[in-house]
Each structure stands twice: as C-alpha cells, then as structure tokens.
N, C-alpha and C positions, 0 to 999 in steps of 0.2 A: 525558501524552498516551496513557495506557494505554487508557482506555475510549473516548476520542474517536476514535482510529484505527479502532476497530471501527465506531462509529456513522457516521463520514464515509465509510468504505469501503463500508458497506452502501448508503448513498445513491448513491454512484458506481456500484456494482454494479447497482443497480436500473435506472438510466437507461442505462448502457453496455450492460448485458445486453439491454435492450429494443431498442436500436439494432442491436446485433450480431445478434440473433435475426432481426430484420426483414431484414437484408442477407444473412445466410448460412443462416438456418434452424437455427442451432446456438447453444448458450449454455452457458457454464461460469462463471457469475458468482461461484460460491463460491471460485474461484481468486483473484479480486480481494480478497475479504475476508481470506483466509489470507495472501496476499502483502503485504498492507498492514503486516504486522509484520516482514517480512524485513529491512528496513534496520537494525532494532534488534538483529540478530544480533551487531553489533559490540560490544554491551555485554558479551557473554560470550566473544567470539572469542579475545581475548588470554589470558584465564584458561585456556580449553580448550586452546589451542595450547601454552601454557607447560607444561601438565601432560603433554603428549606430547613435550616437549623441543624445541619449535619456537618461535622468536622472530621475529615479523614486524614490521618497522618501516614506519610510514607517516609521511611527512614527517620522518623521522629519530627518531621516537618509537614506542613500542609502540602497538598498535591502541587507539584511544580511541573513545568514543561520538561518532558523527557521521562517522567515517571511511568507513563504507559507504553514506552518504547521497549517492550520486552516480550519474550515468548509466552510468559504466563498470561498476560493480557491478550496476546494474539489468540491463544486457545479459547479464552473466555469469549472474546469477540466473535470468533468463527462459529462457536457453538450457538451463541445468541442469534447471529445472522441466519444460521441454518434453521433454527426454530421459527424465526420470523418469515423466512422465504418458503418454507415447506408448504404451508397452506396455500401459497400462490402457485404451486405446481412445480417448484424446483426441488429436485431430489436433495435430501439432507446432505449426503456426502458430496455431491457436486457443489452445493453452496458453501459447505465447510472448506473444501479444497480451494475454491476460487477466492473466498474471503481470506483464507490464510495466505494465499499467494499475494493478494493485494496488500495486506498488512505487512507481510515480509518484504514486499517491494519497497515500502516506505522505509523500513529499517535499513535495507541495502542502500537506498538512495542517500539516507542520512550518513551512513558509514562512508560513502564515497566522498563526502565533503567535510567530515569531521575526523581528525586524527584520534581524538579522545572523545567519542560521542556519548553513548548512553550504555546503561547496564542491560544490554540486549538479551543476555542469557540468564537474567534473573528469573527464578530463584536458584538456578544451578551455579551461578557465579555472580559476584558483586563487582567484578572488573568492568570498567567502561571500555567499549570496543569502538574502533573506527579505522578506516583505511586512509582517509585524508588525501585522496588523489587530487582533488581540486582545493584551491584556497577560495572559499566561498565569500562573496561580497555581493549583496543585493544591489547591483548597479543599474538595473533596468527598472526604473521607477519604483524601486523598493520592493518589487515582487519577485525578482529573479536575478541570477547571476548570468550574464550573457554567455560566458564560456560553457558553464554547465548546461544551460538551455540549448545552446548550439549543438553540443554533443548529443543531447537528448533528441533533438529534432532530426539529426542525422540518423540516430538509432531507429526512430520511428519510420523514417523513409526506407532504411535498409530492411527492417522487419516487414514493412508493407510490401516491398518489392519481392522479398523471399516468399511471403505468403501468397501473393498474387501469382507468382511463377508456379507455386505448388498447387494451389486450389483454383486458380482462375479469378475472374473479376467479381463473382457473386459472394465472396466470403464476408464482406462487410455487413450485408443484410443478415446473413446467418449468425454473425457474432453478436448482434444486438438484440436478437429475439430471445424470448423466454423459452428455454429448452432444458 
C-alpha cells in the first residue's frame, strides 16, 4: 500500500480541502497527504527505540506493524502535528483536523484491502476491523496493487474534476499554500 496511500489521500485531500475552504476560508490539504503515511511509523518504531535502549510492549510484544493503526495514536499524532505546525503560522485546530483526516485516510485505505485489518478503535475495542473490498496483492513492482491503484487514480481524477468545476482552475495553488 505504498503508492496507494499517496493516491487515495490526494483524492481525499482534494474534496476535504474544498469543503474546508468553503466553510473556513483556509486550507492545508498537504497535511492530509503527508499524514496518510503516519500510521506506518510503527514499521520502524521498534528498531529505532531499541537502538536508544527503550523497549515498548504493545499487547505484551514489541511494537509490530499495525500497532499504531488506531484512534488513540491518531489523536496523539494530530496533537503533536498541531503543536509543531502552530509556530509556522498554521492554526492549531486546522492542523489538528487535517492531520486527523490524513491519518484516518490511511486507516480507511487499509480497511478497504483487509477483511480483518487492525484494532482501529483501540482502546475502545480490541476487535480487528476491515472491509476487504479488494484482494490486495502488490503486483506492480512490489509497491502497489494495480486494481487498487487504478481505482484510486480514477477517484483522484473525479475529485479533481469536481473541484475544478466548483472552484475553477486556480484551486491547486491555493491548496498547497500555508494557510
């Protein structure tokens, strides 16, 4: 899901940014795209923590892929991003919302390809959730599933057309500015 997270988060950022700009007059959609990769920090977290002499156990075992794919980490991440971006001129609540949407986009994208994915509602529930619409197989050079990627590219196109019809051609420049 390396490439698919990028594509699906772009589609979500296009539409969410349009709605958010309409309501608030501000947009930081780029945060959604960058935040869509945040849950996968768990892939390297255990190795990095062990190098500095720290062992963290989750469910009685060292951090494993999927342990950060939940709403509690989403909230911690969004608050951290908000504190980091606030001194750069981005409103705390704006960055919190965009970071949360990006992180949640990752969870949604994973749910689409896994029928029994991750404990996304932890700590509220220990049940693993997933929708499993696609049977994921990284058949495109090991970085993407062609079917999942194709659907994502179509979604990006549709979202871009909708936003262009609604806002006109200048929306791309507005969506990547610090605002």
